[in-house]
C-alpha positions as CSV (number, residue, x, y, z in Angstrom):
1,M,-8.1,32.7,63.4
2,I,-7.7,33.7,59.7
3,E,-4.6,35.9,59.1
4,S,-5.3,39.2,57.4
5,P,-3.9,39.5,53.8
6,L,-0.8,41.6,53.3
7,V,-2.3,43.4,50.3
8,E,-6.0,44.1,49.8
9,L,-7.9,46.1,47.2
10,R,-11.4,47.3,48.2
11,R,-13.6,48.4,45.4
12,V,-10.8,50.2,43.5
13,T,-11.5,52.1,40.3
14,F,-8.7,53.6,38.3
15,G,-8.3,55.0,34.8
16,Y,-5.8,57.1,32.7
17,G,-6.4,60.2,30.7
18,D,-9.1,58.9,28.3
19,G,-11.5,58.4,31.2
20,R,-11.9,54.7,30.5
21,P,-11.5,52.7,33.7
22,V,-8.6,50.3,33.5
23,L,-9.7,48.8,36.8
24,D,-13.4,49.0,37.6
25,D,-14.6,48.3,41.1
26,V,-11.9,45.8,41.8
27,S,-11.7,43.9,45.1
28,L,-9.0,41.3,45.7
29,H,-6.6,40.0,48.4
30,V,-3.0,38.8,48.5
31,P,-2.4,36.2,51.2
32,R,0.7,36.5,53.3
33,G,3.6,34.1,52.6
34,K,2.3,33.0,49.3
35,V,3.0,33.5,45.6
36,T,0.1,35.3,44.0
37,V,0.0,35.6,40.2
38,L,-2.0,38.1,38.2
39,I,-2.9,36.8,34.8
40,G,-5.2,38.1,32.0
41,T,-5.1,39.9,28.7
42,S,-2.7,42.6,27.8
43,G,-3.9,46.0,28.9
44,G,-6.1,44.4,31.5
45,G,-4.6,46.4,34.4
46,K,-2.1,44.0,35.9
47,T,0.9,46.4,35.8
48,T,-1.4,49.3,36.8
49,L,-2.3,47.2,39.9
50,L,1.3,46.9,40.9
51,R,1.8,50.6,40.6
52,L,-1.2,51.3,42.8
53,I,0.2,49.0,45.5
54,G,3.5,50.8,45.3
55,G,1.9,54.2,45.5
56,Q,3.1,55.3,42.1
57,L,-0.6,55.8,41.1
58,R,-3.5,56.6,43.3
59,A,-7.0,55.1,42.8
60,R,-9.9,57.3,41.7
61,S,-12.0,55.5,44.3
62,G,-11.7,52.6,46.8
63,Q,-8.8,51.6,49.0
64,V,-5.4,49.9,48.3
65,L,-4.3,48.5,51.6
66,F,-0.8,47.3,52.5
67,D,-0.6,45.6,55.9
68,G,-3.8,47.5,56.8
69,Q,-2.5,50.9,55.7
70,D,-4.3,52.8,52.9
71,V,-1.4,53.5,50.5
72,G,-3.4,56.2,48.7
73,A,-3.9,58.2,51.9
74,L,-0.2,58.2,53.0
75,D,1.9,61.3,52.9
76,R,5.4,61.3,51.3
77,D,7.2,60.0,54.5
78,G,4.6,57.4,55.1
79,L,4.8,56.2,51.5
80,Y,8.6,55.9,51.6
81,A,8.3,53.9,54.8
82,V,5.9,51.5,53.1
83,R,8.0,51.2,50.0
84,R,11.1,50.2,52.1
85,R,9.0,47.0,52.9
86,M,8.6,46.3,49.2
87,G,10.9,45.1,46.5
88,M,10.2,45.4,42.8
89,L,11.6,43.4,39.9
90,F,10.9,45.4,36.7
91,Q,10.3,43.9,33.3
92,F,13.7,43.2,31.7
93,G,15.5,44.0,35.0
94,A,16.0,47.8,34.7
95,L,19.6,47.6,35.9
96,F,21.7,50.8,36.0
97,T,23.9,50.3,32.9
98,D,26.8,52.4,34.2
99,M,27.1,50.4,37.5
100,S,28.6,47.0,38.0
101,V,26.6,44.0,39.2
102,F,27.9,44.6,42.7
103,D,27.0,48.3,42.7
104,N,23.5,47.7,41.3
105,V,22.7,45.4,44.3
106,A,24.4,47.7,46.8
107,F,22.4,50.7,45.5
108,P,19.3,50.4,47.7
109,L,21.5,49.6,50.8
110,R,23.5,52.8,50.2
111,E,20.4,54.9,49.6
112,H,18.2,53.7,52.4
113,T,20.6,52.6,55.2
114,R,23.6,53.8,57.1
115,L,25.4,50.5,57.0
116,S,29.2,50.4,56.8
117,E,30.7,49.4,53.4
118,P,32.1,46.1,54.8
119,L,28.7,45.1,56.0
120,I,27.1,46.2,52.6
121,R,29.7,44.1,50.9
122,D,28.7,41.0,52.9
123,I,25.0,41.6,52.3
124,V,25.5,42.1,48.5
125,L,27.5,38.9,48.2
126,M,24.9,37.0,50.1
127,K,22.1,38.2,47.9
128,L,24.1,37.5,44.8
129,H,24.9,34.0,46.1
130,A,21.2,33.4,46.6
131,V,20.6,34.0,42.9
132,G,23.7,32.0,41.8
133,L,25.7,35.0,40.7
134,R,28.3,35.8,43.4
135,G,31.0,35.2,40.8
136,A,29.5,37.8,38.5
137,R,29.9,40.7,41.0
138,D,32.4,42.7,38.8
139,L,30.6,42.4,35.5
140,M,28.7,45.2,33.9
141,P,25.0,44.8,32.8
142,G,26.1,44.8,29.2
143,E,28.1,41.6,29.8
144,L,25.1,39.7,31.2
145,S,22.6,37.5,29.4
146,G,18.9,38.3,29.8
147,G,18.4,35.6,32.4
148,M,21.5,36.8,34.4
149,A,20.3,40.4,34.3
150,R,16.9,39.3,35.7
151,R,18.6,37.4,38.5
152,V,20.8,40.4,39.4
153,A,17.7,42.6,39.5
154,L,16.1,40.0,41.8
155,A,19.1,40.2,44.1
156,R,18.7,44.0,44.2
157,A,15.0,43.6,44.9
158,I,15.7,41.5,48.0
159,A,18.6,43.6,49.2
160,L,16.6,45.3,51.9
161,D,14.8,42.1,53.0
162,P,11.4,43.2,52.0
163,E,8.1,41.6,53.1
164,L,6.6,41.9,49.6
165,I,8.2,41.5,46.2
166,M,6.4,42.4,43.0
167,Y,7.5,40.9,39.7
168,D,6.4,42.5,36.4
169,E,6.7,39.9,33.7
170,P,9.8,38.1,35.1
171,F,9.7,35.4,32.4
172,S,9.4,37.7,29.4
173,G,12.0,37.1,26.7
174,L,13.8,34.3,28.5
175,D,14.8,31.0,26.9
176,P,13.3,27.8,28.4
177,I,16.3,27.1,30.6
178,S,16.5,30.7,32.0
179,L,12.8,30.7,32.4
180,G,12.8,27.5,34.4
181,T,15.6,28.8,36.6
182,A,13.8,32.1,37.3
183,A,10.6,30.3,38.2
184,R,12.4,27.9,40.6
185,L,14.3,30.9,42.1
186,I,11.1,32.9,42.8
187,R,9.5,29.9,44.5
188,Q,12.6,29.1,46.6
189,L,13.2,32.7,47.7
190,N,9.6,33.1,48.6
191,D,9.6,30.0,50.8
192,T,13.2,30.4,52.2
193,L,12.9,34.1,53.1
194,G,9.2,34.0,54.1
195,L,8.2,36.5,51.5
196,T,4.9,37.4,50.0
197,S,5.1,37.6,46.2
198,I,2.9,39.2,43.5
199,M,3.8,38.3,39.9
200,V,2.4,39.5,36.6
201,S,2.8,36.8,34.0
202,H,1.6,35.5,30.7
203,E,3.6,32.3,30.9
204,L,0.8,29.9,32.0
205,E,2.9,26.8,32.4
206,S,5.5,28.4,34.7
207,T,2.7,30.4,36.5
208,F,0.8,27.3,37.4
209,A,4.0,25.6,38.6
210,V,5.0,28.3,41.1
211,A,1.7,30.0,42.1
212,D,-0.3,29.4,45.3
213,H,-3.0,31.9,44.4
214,I,-4.1,33.2,41.0
215,I,-6.1,36.3,40.2
216,V,-7.6,36.5,36.7
217,L,-8.2,40.1,35.5
218,A,-10.4,40.7,32.4
219,N,-12.2,43.7,31.1
220,G,-11.1,45.8,34.1
221,R,-12.5,43.4,36.7
222,V,-11.6,40.3,38.7
223,A,-12.9,37.3,36.8
224,M,-11.7,34.8,39.3
225,Q,-9.5,34.2,42.3
226,G,-8.4,30.7,43.4
227,T,-5.7,28.0,43.3
228,P,-4.0,26.9,40.1
229,D,-6.2,23.8,40.0
230,E,-9.4,25.8,40.5
231,V,-8.4,28.2,37.7
232,R,-7.2,25.4,35.3
233,H,-10.5,23.4,35.7
234,S,-12.9,26.4,35.8
235,E,-15.9,26.1,33.6
236,D,-16.4,29.8,33.3
237,P,-16.2,30.7,29.6
238,L,-13.9,33.6,30.2
239,I,-11.4,31.6,32.2
240,R,-11.6,28.8,29.7
241,Q,-10.9,31.2,26.9
242,Y,-7.7,32.4,28.6
243,V,-6.4,29.1,29.8
244,T,-6.9,27.5,26.4
245,A,-5.7,30.6,24.5
246,S,-8.8,30.7,22.4
247,P,-9.4,33.8,20.2
248,D,-13.1,33.5,20.6
249,G,-14.9,34.2,23.9
250,P,-16.0,36.8,26.4
251,V,-12.7,38.8,26.4
252,R,-13.0,41.7,23.9
253,F,-10.6,41.9,21.0
254,H,-11.6,45.4,19.9
255,Y,-10.9,48.5,22.0
256,P,-14.2,50.3,22.7
257,A,-15.2,52.5,19.8
258,V,-18.2,54.0,18.0
259,S,-20.0,51.6,15.7
260,V,-18.4,50.6,12.3
261,A,-21.5,52.1,10.5
262,E,-20.9,55.5,12.2
263,D,-17.2,55.6,11.4
264,F,-17.4,54.2,7.8
265,G,-21.0,54.8,7.0
266,P,-20.6,56.8,3.8
267,T,-17.8,54.5,2.5
268,L,-19.8,51.3,3.3
269,R,-22.7,52.7,1.4
270,G,-20.6,53.4,-1.7
271,G,-20.6,57.1,-1.1
272,R,-17.7,59.6,-0.7
273,R,-16.7,61.5,2.4
274,A,-17.0,65.3,2.2
C-alpha cells in the first residue's frame, strides 16, 4: 500500500495584486519522512508555495492539502491546530533580537503549551543540544554568527516536535563550513526525529547532497519532480539550463511586458515623444 503524501497541491493557482499568476495550475506531492527540495529561478513561486502550505496565503483555485486537510478551507482554530504540527525556519533565522537564545527557543513552548518552566527548560536544552548550541543558551542574537543564528532558529522550529519543517533558503549567506554543517544537521534531524522537510534552496551542491525528492518550479509551473539523480541527468532543456546555470534556455529572463517597439517605438525610429 502506497502511503499518502503529507503535503499535496492539486491544480493550485495563485497570484498577487498584478493579476499575473505566480503559480499556475500547480500539482505536486511531498512524501512523508523525506527531505523535499524546491528549486528554480528567483520569483518562481517557491516561498509563495511555503506560505500557501502554512495558510498565510490562500490559493485562487485548487487545493493545498496537509495530511488530507484542505488548508485553504480551514477556519482560524483549524488553521492554528494545523500550524502547531509545522515548524518554519525563516531566511536568516528571524530570531527575536531582544530575547536570549534560550528564550527564543522557549517562545513557542510558552505560547502554545501549559508546560511547567522546569520542563520547558529541559526541552529547550535538549533542542539546543541537538543543534550543537547548548552552551550558547545565554547569548543574545547579536552575539551569534550567521550560522549559529540559523541553528538557534532551527532549534526553535523543532521545539514543538512538528511533523513538517519548512526551510526558506537555509543556506543563504553562509560560509562553506557553516553551510556544510547546516546541510548535515537538516538531514540528521529529519532522519532522527522522523520529520518531513520542505526546503527552498538555490545551493545545488548542498541540495543534491541532502534531498530525497526534488521539485523544479519554472515559469509558474512544475517543470519536474524526481530524485536528485533524475533531475541531475534530465535531458529536458529547462532542467539542463538550471542545473548547468546557463543564461540561455527556456526560462525567461524578462518579466512579461509589452513589446519593445510599443514602448520605445518613436525613439527607435529616431522621432521624439510628445
